[in-house]
C-alpha positions, 0 to 999 in steps of 0.5 A: 500500500505504501508503494501505491501511495508513493506513486500517487504522490509522484503523479500528483507532484508531476501533474502540479509541476507540469501545470506550473511549467505550462503557466510559466511558458513564454508569451506567444509571438503575437503577444510580443509583437503587440508591445509598443515601441519606443517613441522617436524624437521629432525632426529638428530636436537633435544635433549631430556633433563631431568628436575626436577619435581615440586614435587621433587623440592618442596621436595628438598626445604623443606628438605633444609629449614628443615635442617636450621630450625633444626639448628635454622637458618632463611634462604630462599631457591630456586630451579631452573631448568637447565635454571635457572627458579625458580621452588620453592622458600621458605622464612623461618620465620625470613629470611632477605630480601636480602636472597630471591634473593641471594638464587635464584642467588646461585642456578643459579650459581650452576646449570650453572657451575655444581659445589657447589658455594663454589668451584666456589668462588676459581675460581674468583682468576683466572677469577675475571670477572666471578662475572660480569655474570648477575644472578650469585652470587659467595658465598657459599650456592649453590649446583647442582642437577645432573642426570647421572652427568649432572646438571638438577637443582640448590639449593640455600640457603641464610641467615645463618651466614656463606656460609658454613652453607648455603651450608650445607643446600643446600646439605641437599636438594640435598640429599633428592632427592637421595632416 
Protein backbone atom coordinates (compact mmCIF):
# COMPACT_ATOMS: atom_id res chain seq x y z
CA UNK A 1 0.00 0.00 0.00
CA UNK A 2 2.88 2.30 0.77
CA UNK A 3 4.14 1.82 -2.76
CA UNK A 4 0.72 2.83 -4.17
CA UNK A 5 0.62 5.99 -2.04
CA UNK A 6 4.13 6.98 -3.09
CA UNK A 7 3.18 6.52 -6.74
CA UNK A 8 0.07 8.67 -6.28
CA UNK A 9 2.13 11.45 -4.66
CA UNK A 10 4.63 11.25 -7.50
CA UNK A 11 1.88 11.54 -10.13
CA UNK A 12 0.23 14.40 -8.27
CA UNK A 13 3.60 16.18 -7.98
CA UNK A 14 4.34 15.64 -11.66
CA UNK A 15 0.93 16.97 -12.61
CA UNK A 16 1.38 20.05 -10.44
CA UNK A 17 4.86 20.68 -11.87
CA UNK A 18 3.52 20.36 -15.40
CA UNK A 19 0.74 22.84 -14.65
CA UNK A 20 3.20 25.34 -13.19
CA UNK A 21 5.57 24.85 -16.11
CA UNK A 22 2.77 25.41 -18.60
CA UNK A 23 1.72 28.60 -16.82
CA UNK A 24 5.32 29.89 -16.93
CA UNK A 25 5.70 29.30 -20.67
CA UNK A 26 6.79 32.34 -22.71
CA UNK A 27 4.13 34.51 -24.28
CA UNK A 28 3.06 33.74 -27.80
CA UNK A 29 4.86 35.58 -30.62
CA UNK A 30 1.72 37.60 -31.42
CA UNK A 31 1.60 38.97 -27.85
CA UNK A 32 5.27 40.03 -28.00
CA UNK A 33 4.81 41.81 -31.33
CA UNK A 34 1.96 43.89 -29.93
CA UNK A 35 4.24 45.60 -27.37
CA UNK A 36 4.55 49.33 -28.07
CA UNK A 37 7.87 50.56 -29.48
CA UNK A 38 9.85 53.47 -28.04
CA UNK A 39 8.80 56.84 -29.44
CA UNK A 40 11.10 58.51 -31.97
CA UNK A 41 12.38 62.03 -31.50
CA UNK A 42 10.87 64.51 -33.93
CA UNK A 43 12.82 66.29 -36.64
CA UNK A 44 14.82 69.29 -35.53
CA UNK A 45 15.12 68.07 -31.94
CA UNK A 46 18.60 66.57 -32.20
CA UNK A 47 22.05 67.81 -33.12
CA UNK A 48 24.94 65.95 -34.66
CA UNK A 49 28.34 66.69 -33.16
CA UNK A 50 31.89 65.95 -34.20
CA UNK A 51 34.17 64.04 -31.86
CA UNK A 52 37.86 63.32 -32.00
CA UNK A 53 38.62 59.63 -32.39
CA UNK A 54 40.70 57.83 -29.81
CA UNK A 55 43.39 57.24 -32.45
CA UNK A 56 43.55 60.97 -33.23
CA UNK A 57 43.62 61.91 -29.53
CA UNK A 58 46.44 59.44 -28.96
CA UNK A 59 48.40 60.84 -31.92
CA UNK A 60 47.98 64.41 -30.61
CA UNK A 61 49.01 63.47 -27.07
CA UNK A 62 52.07 61.59 -28.28
CA UNK A 63 53.10 64.47 -30.56
CA UNK A 64 52.88 66.90 -27.63
CA UNK A 65 54.92 64.58 -25.42
CA UNK A 66 57.48 64.02 -28.18
CA UNK A 67 57.90 67.80 -28.63
CA UNK A 68 58.51 68.19 -24.89
CA UNK A 69 60.98 65.31 -24.78
CA UNK A 70 62.84 66.77 -27.78
CA UNK A 71 63.21 69.98 -25.73
CA UNK A 72 64.35 67.88 -22.75
CA UNK A 73 61.27 68.76 -20.68
CA UNK A 74 59.29 66.43 -18.41
CA UNK A 75 55.57 67.05 -18.79
CA UNK A 76 52.14 65.49 -18.59
CA UNK A 77 49.73 65.72 -21.50
CA UNK A 78 45.95 65.39 -21.55
CA UNK A 79 43.47 65.37 -24.41
CA UNK A 80 39.81 65.92 -23.53
CA UNK A 81 36.72 65.76 -25.71
CA UNK A 82 34.23 68.57 -26.27
CA UNK A 83 32.53 67.75 -22.97
CA UNK A 84 35.78 67.76 -21.00
CA UNK A 85 36.03 64.00 -20.61
CA UNK A 86 39.58 62.70 -20.74
CA UNK A 87 40.32 60.74 -23.90
CA UNK A 88 44.06 60.25 -23.42
CA UNK A 89 46.49 61.20 -20.69
CA UNK A 90 50.23 60.64 -20.77
CA UNK A 91 52.65 61.32 -17.97
CA UNK A 92 56.18 61.74 -19.20
CA UNK A 93 59.12 60.25 -17.35
CA UNK A 94 60.07 62.58 -14.52
CA UNK A 95 56.95 64.78 -14.77
CA UNK A 96 55.93 66.32 -11.46
CA UNK A 97 52.88 65.00 -9.63
CA UNK A 98 50.98 68.30 -9.99
CA UNK A 99 51.35 68.23 -13.78
CA UNK A 100 48.91 65.36 -14.26
CA UNK A 101 45.80 67.21 -13.03
CA UNK A 102 46.98 70.57 -14.36
CA UNK A 103 47.19 69.17 -17.89
CA UNK A 104 43.57 68.00 -17.71
CA UNK A 105 42.34 71.34 -16.41
CA UNK A 106 44.24 73.29 -19.07
CA UNK A 107 42.79 71.07 -21.82
CA UNK A 108 39.28 71.51 -20.40
CA UNK A 109 39.72 75.28 -20.22
CA UNK A 110 40.97 75.48 -23.83
CA UNK A 111 38.05 73.49 -25.26
CA UNK A 112 35.50 75.27 -23.09
CA UNK A 113 36.42 78.71 -24.40
CA UNK A 114 37.74 77.61 -27.83
CA UNK A 115 40.95 79.53 -27.22
CA UNK A 116 44.53 78.91 -26.13
CA UNK A 117 44.74 79.27 -22.38
CA UNK A 118 47.45 81.94 -22.69
CA UNK A 119 44.81 84.20 -24.29
CA UNK A 120 42.33 83.41 -21.54
CA UNK A 121 44.75 84.49 -18.80
CA UNK A 122 44.30 88.07 -20.08
CA UNK A 123 40.53 87.86 -19.62
CA UNK A 124 40.94 87.47 -15.87
CA UNK A 125 41.63 91.20 -15.63
CA UNK A 126 38.08 91.99 -16.79
CA UNK A 127 36.42 88.97 -15.17
CA UNK A 128 38.50 87.71 -12.25
CA UNK A 129 35.82 85.24 -11.16
CA UNK A 130 36.38 83.15 -14.31
CA UNK A 131 39.08 81.32 -12.35
CA UNK A 132 36.41 80.12 -9.93
CA UNK A 133 34.69 77.94 -12.54
CA UNK A 134 35.22 74.31 -11.47
CA UNK A 135 37.67 72.27 -13.52
CA UNK A 136 39.35 75.24 -15.20
CA UNK A 137 42.93 76.45 -14.97
CA UNK A 138 43.83 79.82 -16.41
CA UNK A 139 47.52 79.22 -17.05
CA UNK A 140 49.23 78.96 -20.44
CA UNK A 141 49.55 75.42 -21.74
CA UNK A 142 46.16 74.55 -23.24
CA UNK A 143 45.23 74.52 -26.92
CA UNK A 144 41.84 73.88 -28.52
CA UNK A 145 41.37 71.40 -31.34
CA UNK A 146 38.85 72.64 -33.90
CA UNK A 147 36.86 71.20 -36.74
CA UNK A 148 35.40 73.86 -39.01
CA UNK A 149 36.18 76.48 -36.37
CA UNK A 150 34.18 74.67 -33.67
CA UNK A 151 36.00 73.24 -30.64
CA UNK A 152 35.93 69.45 -30.53
CA UNK A 153 38.76 68.75 -28.08
CA UNK A 154 41.43 70.36 -25.96
CA UNK A 155 45.08 69.51 -25.38
CA UNK A 156 46.71 70.47 -22.12
CA UNK A 157 50.37 70.27 -21.19
CA UNK A 158 51.85 70.96 -17.77
CA UNK A 159 55.22 70.59 -16.15
CA UNK A 160 57.62 72.64 -18.29
CA UNK A 161 59.32 75.56 -16.55
CA UNK A 162 57.00 78.04 -18.29
CA UNK A 163 53.46 78.16 -19.56
CA UNK A 164 54.79 79.34 -22.90
CA UNK A 165 56.67 76.05 -23.31
CA UNK A 166 53.65 74.04 -22.15
CA UNK A 167 51.52 75.77 -24.76
CA UNK A 168 54.13 75.29 -27.47
CA UNK A 169 54.00 71.54 -26.80
CA UNK A 170 50.17 71.53 -26.73
CA UNK A 171 50.09 73.30 -30.07
CA UNK A 172 52.50 70.70 -31.47
CA UNK A 173 49.91 68.10 -30.50
CA UNK A 174 47.14 70.04 -32.25
CA UNK A 175 49.25 70.47 -35.37
CA UNK A 176 49.79 66.69 -35.53
CA UNK A 177 46.08 66.43 -36.39
CA UNK A 178 46.37 68.92 -39.24
CA UNK A 179 47.99 66.36 -41.53
